N, C-alpha and C positions, 0 to 999 in steps of 0.2 A: 074329826076323825084322826085317830093315831096311825102313824105309819112307821115302819122300821127304818131308821136312818143310821148312817155311817157318820161318825164324828172323827175328823182328822185333827188330833191334838198334838201340839208341839210341847215337848218337855225340855226346857233349857234352850240355850242358844238364841239366836235372833232370827226373825222371820226373813224368809227370801226377799231380796231387794233392799233390805235395811243396811245402811252403811255401817261397817264394823271392821275390826281387825281380828286377825287369828289370835292374838294375845288376849283379848277381852271378850271374844265370842266363841265358845266351844261349840262343836257341832250339835245341832238340835237333834233330839231323839224324836221319834213319832210313835204315838200310841193310836191304835185303830179301836174305837169304841162303837158299839151298836146298842141303840136305845130306841124304844118306841116313843115317838114324839108327835105332838099336835103341831099345827102350822105356827101357832103362837109361840110354842115352846122352841121351835127351830129358830125363830127370830132371836129369842133370848139367848140361845146357845151360841148362834153365830157372832153375837156382839162380844163374846168373851175374848180377852186378849190372846189367850193361848190356843184358841181354836183357829185352824187354818181353813177349814171348809166343812160344810155339812150338805149331805145329800141323801136322798131316799135310796135304800137298797133296791137295786134293779136286777132282774134276772139276766143272766149271761147265757149265750149259746155258742157253741162251736162255730167257727167260720168254716162251714162244711166244705170239704174239698170236692172237685169233680173227679170222676174216674178218668185215669190217664189212658193213653192208647197203648200201654205196654212198655213205654220208654224207649229211647233211641238205643240201638244196639251199640254195645260198648266192647271194643276189642280187649282181649285178656291183658291185664295189667294196665287198662286204661281207666279214665275218669268219666263221670257222667257229664252231660253237656253243661249242666249248671256249674259245677266245679271248674270246668274250663272257661265258662263265660265270665265268671268273676275274677279269673286269673289266679285262683288258688293253686292250681296245678303247677305254676311257674314261680310261685311266691317261696322265698327262703324261710318263711315263717309257717309254724303249724298250730299256734295257739298255746304252746307250752307255758306254764305258769300262770294261766289265765283260768278263772272260774266262771262258768256259764250256767245260767238257770233257764229251765224250760217249764213254763206254767201251762199245763195242757191237760190231756187225758190220761196222763201217767206214762209209763215206759215198760217195755218188755225187757227187763233186766238181764234175762237169760240169752238175749240175741248176741250172736258172735260179734256184731258191730260194736258192742260195748264192753268187750272183753278188756280187762285192765283198767277200766275207768271207775274211779271212786264216785259211786252214785249216792248222794245224800238225798234220801227221799222223805216226803211227807204227804199224807193223804188228807185233803181238805174236804172230801166228799164223805157220804155215808155208805159208799160202795166198798167192795174189796179193792185192795191196793194193786190192781192189775190194769192194763191197758186194753179194755174190751173193744174200743173203737179202732185203735192202731194209729190214730192221728199223732199222738204225742211221740210214739216210737218213730214214726216217719220223720217228723220234725227234728227230733234229736239226732237221728241218723245223718241228716243233712248238715247239722252244725258240727258234730264231733265224731260221727261214726267212723270206725275203722273199715278197711276194705272188706268186701263180701264177694266171695267167689272170684277174686282178682279184680273186682270193680271198685275204684275209689268213689265213695258216696259222701264222705265228709269234707267240708270246707276247712275245718280246723281239727284234724285227727290227732293233734298233739296235746289236746286238752285232757288233763288227767283227773280233774274234779268237776262233776256236774251236779247241780242242785236241781232236783225234779220234784215239782209240786203238782200233785193231781188236783185240779180246781174244777174240772168239768166231768160230770158223769152222764149217765144215760138220761137223766132228768134235767140236764143243764147245770147251772151254777148261780152264784150271786156275786155282786160287786163287793160285798163285805168280805167274803172268802178270798176273793182275788186280791183285794188290798192287803189283807193279813198275809196272804202268800208272797206278795212282793216284799213286805217288810221282813218276812222270814228268810227270803232269798238274800236280802241284803245283809241280815245278821250272819248268814253263812258264807259271806264274802264274795257274792256274785258281782262280777264286773260287767256282765251283759246279761240282760233279762229278755227272753224271747217269749211273745205271747201271740197266739193265733186265735183269738176269740173276740166276741162283740156283744154289745147290748141287745137284748131281745126286746125291741120296742113293741111288737104286737103281744108279746107275752106279758108285758107289763100292763098294757090296756086291758088284756083279758083278766088278769089277776084283780085289777080295780073293779071291773064289771061284775066279777064273781062276788065281790063284797057289796054289791048293790049300788055302785057308783054309776049314773047314767053315762051312756057312750061318749057324748060330747065333753062332759066333765072328765071322764076317764082319760080321754085323749089329751085334754089340756093338761091334766096332772102329769101324764106321762111325758109330755113334751117338756115341762118344767123340770122333771126328774132327769130327763135326757140331758138337758143343758146343765143342770147342776153337777152331774156326773162327769161331763167334759171338764168343768172347772176343777172338780175334785182330783181327777187324774193329772190334770195339768199342775195343780199345787203339789201333789205328791212328787212328780217328776222334778219340780223346783227344789223340793227339800232333798231329794236324791242328789241333785247337783250341788246344793249348798254343803251337804255332808261330804261330798267328794273332795272338797278342798282340804279336808283333814285326814286324808290318807286312803280312802277308798273310792277312786273314780269308777262311775258305773253309769250305764245308760240303759234305757228301755226301748225295745224294738217291737213294734206291733203291726199286725196285718191291717191293711186298709179296708178289706171287706170285698165280697164277691157279688154284690147286688147289681152291677151294671149289666146291660144287655145290648151291647153294641151290634151283636149279630142280628138283632130284631130291628133296631133303629139306631143310627149313628149318634143320635142325640140323647139316647137313653143311658145317661151316665148318672152315677150316685156319687156324692162326695164321701170322703173318708169317714168312717163311723167310729164311735167311741169303743174302747178307750184309745184307740190310735189317734183320734182327733185331739187329744189333749195336748196343750202346749208343752213343749219340751220332750215329747215322745216321738221317736223316729218312726213315722208310718211308712209302710212299704207297699208298692204297687207290683203287679206281676207282669213279666214278659215271656213271650215265646220266641223261639228261633225260627228263621225263614231264610230263604236263599238270598234276599236283599238285606238281611239284617234283622235285629231284634224288633218285635212289634208288641204293642200293649195288648194283653189278653182281653178278649171282649168282655169278660165278667169283672175285670179289675176296676175298683172304685177310683175316682179321680182325685187330684189334689193332694197325692202323697208326696213325701219329701225325697224319697229314693225308690229305685226299682230293683228287682232282682228276678232271677229265672223262676218262673212259676207255672209253666205248662209242661205236662208230661215228664214230671221229675221222678226219677228212680231213687228210692231210699229203702231203709229197713222196714220190713214187714213184721207186725207182731205175729209170733209164731215161727219166724224164721224166714230167710230169703229176702228177696226184694219185691217191691210193688211200686206201681206208677201212680202218682196223683197229681192233679192241678189245682191251683188256687193262690190267692195271696198268702194263704197259710203256708204254702210251699216256698214262696219267695222270701218271706220273713226270715226263716232259719238261715238262708244264703247270706242275708245281710248280718244276722247275729254272728254267723260264722266268720265272716270277713271282719266284723268289729273285733272278735277275739284275735285275729291276726294282727289288726292295728294296735291292740292293746299290748300284745307281745313286743312289738316293734318299739313302741313308746316306753315300755318297761326297760328294755335293754339299752335304750339310749338315754335313760333317766329323765324322760320328758313325759311321764304318765300323769297328766293333770286333766281335770274334768273337761274343761272347755276345749283344750287341745284334742282330746279324745273324740268328742263329737265333731269338732271342725275336721279332723282328718278323715273320719268315717264319711261324713256327708260330702266333704270336698273331694273325695275319691270319685264320685259319680261322674260318669262321662256319657256323652250322647254320640260319640264317634261311631259306634257300631249299630246304631239304631236305623231301621229302615227310613229313608227320606219321607217326609210328609207327615211325621208324627207330630202330635200336639204336646208341647212342653207341659201343659198343665196335667196331662195324663202320667207323665213319667218323672215328675219332679226334677231333680238335677241329673237324672239318668241312671244308668246301671251301676251299681257298686263295684268297686275294683279293689283287689287285694294289694297290699304293698309289695313291690317287686325288688326292693333293695334295702 
């Protein structure tokens, strides 16, 4: 049986992990190809020297946010609790000179939060190029939104160029379009790529069943596709890092997922889901605030690398104004925004290199303000922090 597959092909340069020097190894370019392949043909393609990874195209879904409680009250001229929690309100950096990408449900480009921002947009879906859901608008607002009604919502409001890819529509999306969008974002100079979406495993099983595949076999095939896509996204992240050594440091930040149910059972925790589970991608868990410190959100998946504010987050609402949402989708743009601040700091000190970029971002995580008794596996290295000098 043939299935649609993504082929990650390297054009020029050396494979990640290969010993080489800048002089004799130019940065590898990546092509994203999609072909219908049989299992036998997959094996043949995977053996080719220029092929980095092959994986079946899998459906993607929005990591759907939970409705917030209205957001914490913010005094005139103040900032949201998330902006304060990561220290962006006291940072001397604003993200100036840094390009960020948001691959999501699109953006309401007319929202006042994005006034003056150069929005480079591309629609990878078959829908109109609008944000029907509002998810992408909310995430973009947290990363680089300007103040709305006197409230600071953006972690990095000095960002002047943002790359906006609409990869999820009302019918979901696919891993093939997401990979194409990542490459497009890099081609447009993105230093930070923010993604709040995940693989729709039940949807993949259902698709196979609709093609006449027995449930047991469909589940097995979906599991294999799930695994192959983790490897695929990890390989892509490695290629991004390899290219960064030649002038464009960049990193990918992705939501860990909202499938855990700690409020039902303390042991009901789910591990980070793809694409965030890919090696080299900075996965993000969600925290809420409380009188004794920050706490892991009951829905937040475990084993993420970093944490960010993700409960009752106020940000831009499609159509105007502000709205409150909760989810690892809301935590991810806080980390992406802080990444933009670190990128600016490194640029200004002439230290903007790929590994240093990742090290500074992940190394900023702190557990100092977390409520005692937290599980380190839930929060990674802690809540991300903006550079302060």
